[in-house]
N, C-alpha and C positions, 0 to 999 in steps of 0.2 A: 629449464630446457627451452621454454618458450622464448625467453629473453635472449638466450645464446644462439639460437639457430632458426627456430620455427617462425619467429616474428619476421626475420629478414626474408625467408622463403615466401611468406604470405605477402610481404610488401612488394616483392618483385612480381609475383603473379597478379596481384590486384592492380599494380601500376601499369603493367603491360596491357591487361584486359581493359582497364579504365581508359588508357590513352587510345586504344583501338576504337573503343566505343565512342569516345568524345572527339575523335580525329576530325570529323566533319565540322564541328563547332570550332575546334582549334584552328583549322585551316581558314574558315570563314572570318573569324575574329582577327587572325593574323593579317589577312588581305585587307580587311576594312581599316584596321589601325594603320597599316602601312600606307594605304591610299589617303586617309584623312589626316594622319599625324606624321607620316614620313618615317615612323619608327614603331615597331610592333611590340618589342620586348623591353622590360626593365630588368637589368642585370646588375647585381650588387654583391660585394663580398659580405659573407656572414660567417659567424663561427659555428661549426658543427660539433660532432662528437669529439671529446678531448680538446675542444677549442680549435680544431683544425679548420682553417679558413677554406671556404668553397664559394662558388658563384651561384647565388640563387637566381632563378629565372621566373619572371611573372609577366603577364601582359601589362603593358604600360598604360596607366590610368590617369597620369598627370602630365602636364606640359612642363617645359623647362624654363618658364618665364622667370625673369630676375628683376630686381629693383634697380635703381640708378647706380647703386653701389656694387652691382654684380652678385648680390646675394639672392638665393632662390626665394620667391614669394611664399607666403604661408600655404600649406597644403590645401586649405579651403579655397584659395584663389587660383590654384593650379589644376585642380581636378576638372577634367573635361566632362561633357554631357555623356559621351560614350563610356568614359572611365567610371563615372558615377554608376552607370548601369552594370558594367561588368564587375565592379566591386560589390555592389549590392546583391548581385546574384552569385558571387564568388567565382565567376568565370575566370577572373584574373589569376586564380590559383592553379588552373589546369596545367600550365607549363611545368609546374613543380613535380608533376608525375615523372618528368625526365630526370629531375634531381633524385627521385626515389629509385628509378631504374639504375642510375649511375652509382648509387650507394651513398650519396651525400645526405639523404633524408629518409625518413620513414613516413608512412601514411599517418600514423598517430605518434605524437611526441610533443615536447615543448617547442613553441614556435621559435625559429632562428631569428634572433634580434640583431641589432647593429654591432659591428666590431667595436665601435667607440664606447659601448656600454660595459665591456669586459672589466675595467677597473672598478666598477661601481656595484658589483654583486657581492653579497656577503658570502662567507665560506659555505654556509648552508645552501644558499641560492646557486652556488657554483655546481651543485649536484645536477642541475639541468643539463650540463654539458657532458655528463657521463653516459648519455644515450644519444642516439641520432635525433635531431630535431624533426618535427613533424609538420605536415600540411595542416592538420587540425590537432587539437590537444584538449586537456582537461580545462585549462583556463578559458579556451575559446567557447566551450559548451557551458561554462559556468557564468558567463556574463560578457565575454568578449571585451569590447572597448569600454563597456560600462564599469569594469573593475578598476580599482586603483592599482598602481604598480606593485605595491607590497602584496596585495591579494593575488594578482596574476602570478607573481614569482613564487608565492607560497603554494599555489595550485600546481605549478611546474614541479616543485620539490615533492609534493604529495603524489603526483603521478609517478615520478621516478621510484619512490619508495614502495608504491603499491602496484607497480607495473605487472600486468597479467593479461592473458588472452581475453578474459571476461571484461576487464576494464576497457580494453581497446574496442571491443564490440559495442559496449555501452556508449563510448565516446563517438564512435562512428554513427550509431543510430541517432544520437542526439544531434550530431552534425547535420545529418540529412534533414531532420526536422527544422533546424535553425536556418539552413540554406533555403528550404522551401518557403519558410515564413519570413525570411530576410530580417530576422530579429537581432537585436544587440549590435547593430552596425551603425556607427556614427560617422557620417561623411562630411558634416559641416565643420564643427569646431576643431581647432588644432589641439592635439593632446600634448602636454608637456613631456619632453623626452626624458628618459630615465636618468641620464647624466645630469640634466638640469634639475630634475626632481630631487635627486640625492644631494646635489650641491645646495639646493634651497633648504632641504631638511637639515643639513649640517649647519648652515648659517643660523637657522632658527634655534637649534640646540645650543649653539654657542651664546646666542642672545639670551636664552632662558637661563643658562648657567651663570651669566654675568649679572642677571637680575637677582639671583639668590645670594 
């Protein structure tokens, strides 16, 4: 019953109240980013429930600087001083409350990752797309960026299989603690993308097989 209807009702209520409460911060950050960066929001296609593509909205924390070949520089070289602050405090996630109100996302659920990752999930990992993606989730409160891709995705599957009101409450409480302590947030090193990670793993498997 919770998964089929009550969770969505709670999402809408919490998102509306949360956005109203955080509106002064939302407005201030929007103005500051627009004045200092010329653009306030980062908008990108992401797969949601049943892999339906939607546009996620976040505060823009990185510049669009590119190298001489027109390729974006590494994340660690593009993140701005203000961007570093809003990411460390999770302020950059506030606009996603609009995604929740719209119905693209939930407050709690597996994080919506890049569309380009879709071919690289295992059948089991694909279960993450049977529910609405969330602003926070089990993987985020279990280690966030400190976790390996395999562990992150296994946590997403664990969440889907154990989804309940009590689990969502526990995740929300842990999220508050992590946001206030700003823990498990890596802003410097660039993390290997899932597609690159899986390609690299496949190559290593082939090399190991050839040695035997």
